[in-house]
C-alpha positions in Angstrom: 45.0 -7.8 -165.1 47.4 -4.9 -165.1 49.9 -6.9 -162.9 49.7 -9.9 -165.3 50.4 -7.6 -168.2 53.4 -6.0 -166.4 54.7 -9.5 -165.5 54.4 -10.6 -169.1 56.3 -7.6 -170.4 59.1 -8.2 -167.8 59.4 -11.8 -168.9 59.6 -10.8 -172.6 62.2 -8.1 -171.8 64.4 -10.4 -169.9 64.1 -13.1 -172.5 65.2 -10.7 -175.3 68.0 -9.4 -173.1 69.3 -12.9 -172.4 69.0 -14.0 -176.0 70.7 -10.8 -177.2 73.6 -11.1 -174.7 74.2 -14.7 -175.7 74.2 -13.7 -179.4 76.6 -10.8 -178.6 79.3 -13.0 -177.0 79.2 -15.5 -179.9 78.2 -19.1 -180.4 78.4 -21.4 -177.4 78.4 -25.1 -177.8 75.7 -27.1 -176.0 76.7 -28.2 -172.5 77.2 -31.9 -172.0 75.9 -33.5 -168.8 77.4 -36.9 -168.6 76.1 -37.4 -165.0 72.4 -36.7 -165.6 71.3 -40.3 -166.3 73.3 -41.6 -163.4 70.8 -40.1 -160.9 70.3 -42.9 -158.4 67.6 -45.5 -158.8 67.8 -46.3 -155.1 67.6 -43.4 -152.7 67.3 -44.5 -149.1 64.1 -46.5 -148.8 62.9 -45.4 -152.3 63.5 -47.8 -155.2 63.0 -46.6 -158.8 62.1 -48.1 -162.1 62.2 -46.4 -165.5 59.0 -45.3 -167.2 59.3 -45.1 -171.0 58.7 -41.7 -172.6 57.1 -41.3 -176.0 59.2 -39.8 -178.8 56.9 -36.8 -179.2 57.5 -35.9 -175.6 61.2 -35.8 -176.2 60.6 -33.6 -179.3 58.4 -31.2 -177.4 61.0 -30.9 -174.6 63.8 -30.0 -177.0 66.4 -31.6 -174.8 67.7 -35.1 -174.6 68.3 -34.8 -170.9 65.1 -36.0 -169.4 63.7 -39.1 -167.8 60.6 -40.3 -165.9 60.7 -42.9 -163.1 58.4 -44.4 -160.5 59.9 -44.6 -157.0 58.3 -46.9 -154.4 58.7 -47.1 -150.6 57.4 -49.9 -148.4 55.8 -47.2 -146.2 53.4 -46.0 -148.9 50.9 -47.9 -151.0 51.4 -46.0 -154.3 54.5 -45.0 -156.2 55.7 -41.4 -156.7 56.4 -40.5 -160.3 59.5 -38.4 -160.8 60.2 -36.4 -164.0 63.5 -34.5 -164.4 64.3 -32.3 -167.4 67.7 -30.6 -167.6 68.5 -27.8 -170.1 71.4 -25.4 -170.6 71.6 -21.7 -171.1 71.0 -21.8 -174.8 67.4 -22.8 -174.1 65.8 -19.5 -173.4 62.2 -20.4 -174.4 60.7 -22.7 -171.7 57.3 -24.4 -171.9 54.8 -23.8 -169.1 54.4 -27.1 -167.2 50.6 -26.8 -167.4 50.8 -26.6 -171.1 53.1 -29.6 -171.3 50.8 -31.7 -169.1 47.8 -30.7 -171.2 49.6 -31.8 -174.3 49.9 -35.3 -173.0 46.2 -35.6 -171.9 46.4 -34.4 -168.3 43.6 -32.1 -167.4 44.5 -29.5 -164.7 41.6 -28.8 -162.4 43.3 -26.8 -159.6 46.6 -24.9 -159.1 48.0 -23.3 -156.0 51.4 -22.3 -154.5 52.8 -24.4 -151.7 55.4 -23.4 -149.1 57.9 -26.1 -148.4 61.3 -26.6 -146.7 64.1 -28.0 -148.9 67.4 -28.6 -147.2 66.1 -26.5 -144.3 65.4 -23.6 -146.7 61.9 -22.1 -147.1 60.8 -22.3 -150.8 57.6 -21.9 -152.7 56.6 -24.4 -155.4 53.5 -25.1 -157.4 50.9 -27.7 -156.7 48.3 -29.0 -159.2 45.4 -31.4 -158.9 45.0 -33.1 -162.3 42.9 -35.7 -164.0 45.1 -38.4 -165.6 43.8 -41.8 -166.9 40.4 -41.0 -165.4 41.7 -40.5 -161.9 42.9 -37.6 -159.8 46.6 -37.0 -159.2 48.5 -34.5 -157.1 51.4 -32.8 -159.0 54.2 -30.7 -157.4 56.7 -28.9 -159.6 59.4 -26.2 -159.6 62.6 -25.2 -161.5 66.0 -25.3 -159.9 68.4 -22.8 -161.5 71.8 -23.4 -159.9 70.2 -23.5 -156.5 67.5 -20.9 -157.0 64.1 -22.6 -156.5 61.4 -20.8 -158.6 58.3 -21.3 -160.6 58.7 -17.9 -162.4 59.8 -17.8 -166.0 61.4 -14.3 -165.4 63.5 -15.6 -162.4 64.8 -18.5 -164.5 66.0 -16.1 -167.3 67.3 -13.5 -164.8 69.5 -16.1 -163.1 70.8 -17.4 -166.4 71.6 -13.8 -167.4 73.4 -13.1 -164.1 75.8 -16.1 -164.7 76.3 -15.1 -168.4 77.3 -11.6 -167.3 79.9 -13.3 -165.2 81.1 -15.3 -168.2 79.8 -18.5 -166.7 77.6 -21.1 -168.3 74.3 -21.9 -166.7 71.7 -24.6 -166.6 68.2 -25.2 -165.1 66.3 -28.3 -164.0 62.6 -28.9 -164.1 61.5 -31.1 -161.2 58.0 -32.6 -161.2 56.6 -35.3 -158.9 53.1 -36.8 -159.2 51.1 -39.3 -157.3 47.5 -40.7 -157.4 45.0 -39.0 -155.1 43.9 -42.2 -153.4 43.2 -40.8 -149.9 43.0 -37.2 -148.6 45.0 -34.6 -150.4 47.0 -33.5 -147.4 48.2 -37.0 -146.7 49.3 -37.6 -150.3 51.0 -34.2 -150.5 53.0 -35.0 -147.3 54.1 -38.4 -148.7 55.3 -36.6 -151.9 57.1 -34.0 -149.8 58.8 -36.9 -147.9 60.1 -38.2 -151.3 61.1 -34.7 -152.5 63.2 -34.1 -149.4 64.9 -37.4 -150.0 65.9 -36.6 -153.6 66.6 -32.9 -153.4 70.0 -33.0 -151.7 71.2 -35.2 -154.6 70.2 -32.8 -157.4 73.3 -30.6 -157.4 75.7 -33.4 -158.2 73.7 -34.4 -161.3 72.4 -31.0 -162.5 74.3 -27.9 -161.4 76.7 -26.6 -164.1 79.7 -26.2 -161.8 79.3 -29.7 -160.4 78.9 -31.5 -163.7 81.8 -29.7 -165.4 84.1 -30.3 -162.5 83.4 -34.1 -162.7 83.8 -34.5 -166.4 
């Protein structure tokens, strides 16, 4: 309990410091990401299709840079649902993914960290087992802050603050994939990780601040 309280205090302190620093250096216009919606619909063997998002979902995200797609591969029986949400450094108040899922009727029944390799690098992301439309689903999610993979709110803010102290703009991307738990959990998770490793090398070109500003 004490560790949770300390962690909460750290998050609040970094948030206030980040917000205060941004206010001190004056108004910054919102970053534009003209490449975000060009994220490929076909990625190797995976073929995507758009999934409509309700208006209230866009309002709760507080950014127009978000989409949801189903990607299918002939090797797997079910699609993998991909959700990407991109926001710039003016957005210092992030919603916990579990709260967002609960707000759209998804009931979280289990949560655990998972160690994965992305681009050959060891990372830790979060895994959820959730009830959606009366069936179980596996959910994997993380934030990518200019190459830093994290599920920690304080790490997100700290990395944004580091770039702002260097007088650079910053952005972060929420990455969530979800698939129905039709067979054993390990098999479904491995299929999702196969998809994640296919899409992850593409993220920088469509989400990293330095990449999108260089290409505009």
